N, C-alpha and C positions, 0 to 999 in steps of 0.2 A: 746312515749307520746308527744302529741302536745302542752300541756300546763302543768302548775304546780299549786299547791295549792296556791302559792303566786300570780299567775296570777288571780286566782279566787277571792282571797281576795282583789285584787285591784278593782274589779268590784262590790263586795258586802261587806258590813261591816263585821268586825270580829265577832261582836255579832250575826249577821244574820247567818254567817257560823257556829257558835257554835250551834245555834238553829236548823239548818238544818241537822247537822251531829251527835250531841251528843244525845244519847238515854237514858243515865243514869244520875241521879242526883249525884252530883251537876253539873249543866250544865254551866261550866266555861271554858272548853277547846274544841278545835276542835278535832273530832275523825278522825285521819288521814286515817284510813282504809276505812271509808265511803267516804271521799274525793277521795282517790285513786280509789275506785270502780267507782265513777262518771267520773273521768278522763279516766279510762280504757274503760268505756262505750263509751265516746265520741271518743276516739282514734280508737276503734274497728269499730264504725259506719263510721268514716271518711275513714278508710282503706277499708271498704266495698264498698264505693262509688269510691275510687281511684283505686281499684284492676282492672287490665286490661288496665287502662289508663296510669298508672305510675308504675315503678318498686318499689316494697315495700320490705323492709322498706325504707322510704325516708332517704337519707343521708344528706339532706340539710334542713334548717329551713325555713319555709314559713310563713310570718306574717299573711296571710289570714287564713291559717289552724289553727294558734294559736287562732285567734279571734273566729273562728267557734267552736273550741274545748272548749273554755271558755263558750260560749253561751250554747252549748250542755250539758256541765257539770253542769252549774248552773240550767238549766232546770231539769236535772236528780235529783239534790239535792232537788229542790223544789217539784218535783213529789213524793218524799218520804213522805213529810209531808202534803202538801196542794193541793192534786189533785183536790179537789172540789173548792178550793179558789186560784187557780193558778193566780198570778198577770198577767194582760193582757200584760204588757211589756215583761215579761219572755216568755210567749207563742208566742208572735210576733217574738221575737229574735230567738226562736227555729225554727219557720216556715221559717224565712228568711235564717237561717243557712242551713236548708235542701234544700231550693231552690238554694242556692249558691253551695252546693255540687252537685246538679243535673246539674247545669250549668258547673261546672268544669268537671264532667263526660262526658258531651256532647261536651266539647271543646269550649263552648261559652266564658268561662273565663279561662285564662291561669294563672298558678301560677307564682308569682314573687319571685325570690330568695332573701333571706335576706343576705346582704353582709356587710363587715366591714365598707366600705365607705358609707353605707346607700343609695347607689343608687341601685334601684331594676332593675334587668335584667330578662326579661321573659325567661323561659326555653324553648328552641326550640328543635325540633326533626327533623332529616333529614328523608324525605320520599323517599322511593325507589320504583320504579315501573318497571314492565317488559314490559310495553307498548312502542311502537315506534310511529312515525308519520304515519306509514302505517296502524296502527290499528284504526285510526280515523274513525268514522262513517260518518262525514261530512267533506268535504275538505274545505280549506280556501276560495275557490271561492264560494261555497254554503253559507258559513257563512257570507261572505261579503254582500250578498243580504239582510240580516236581520238587 
């Protein structure tokens, strides 16, 4: 899981979270199972985008993925109740989260690792090829002409 219910509660008020999750009166507590399902949805969606690009499950925490998971989870919670009256800001955050996931999948955005000293280091992968300089289509002489 890329976020927690506490992460979600930092973004929306406790009262809003109660309204979005609790289906039975009295509505005074957060239904943890509904929150869990929203977090599971966001984590599964994120894994779907990352599959093939990264080895899953990820053994490192990435702040960007936590933010995306929070936005996707909040959208999922709102969609349970207010599909017709979805707040514009929630819908925009959802769209931006999806765009960011697509950029991560394409390699346009690299994930930064969350470390103890709070300095983020981009995860890098070594690329190995079986090509040599003799496999080139154009020689250095030809390329220099352009």
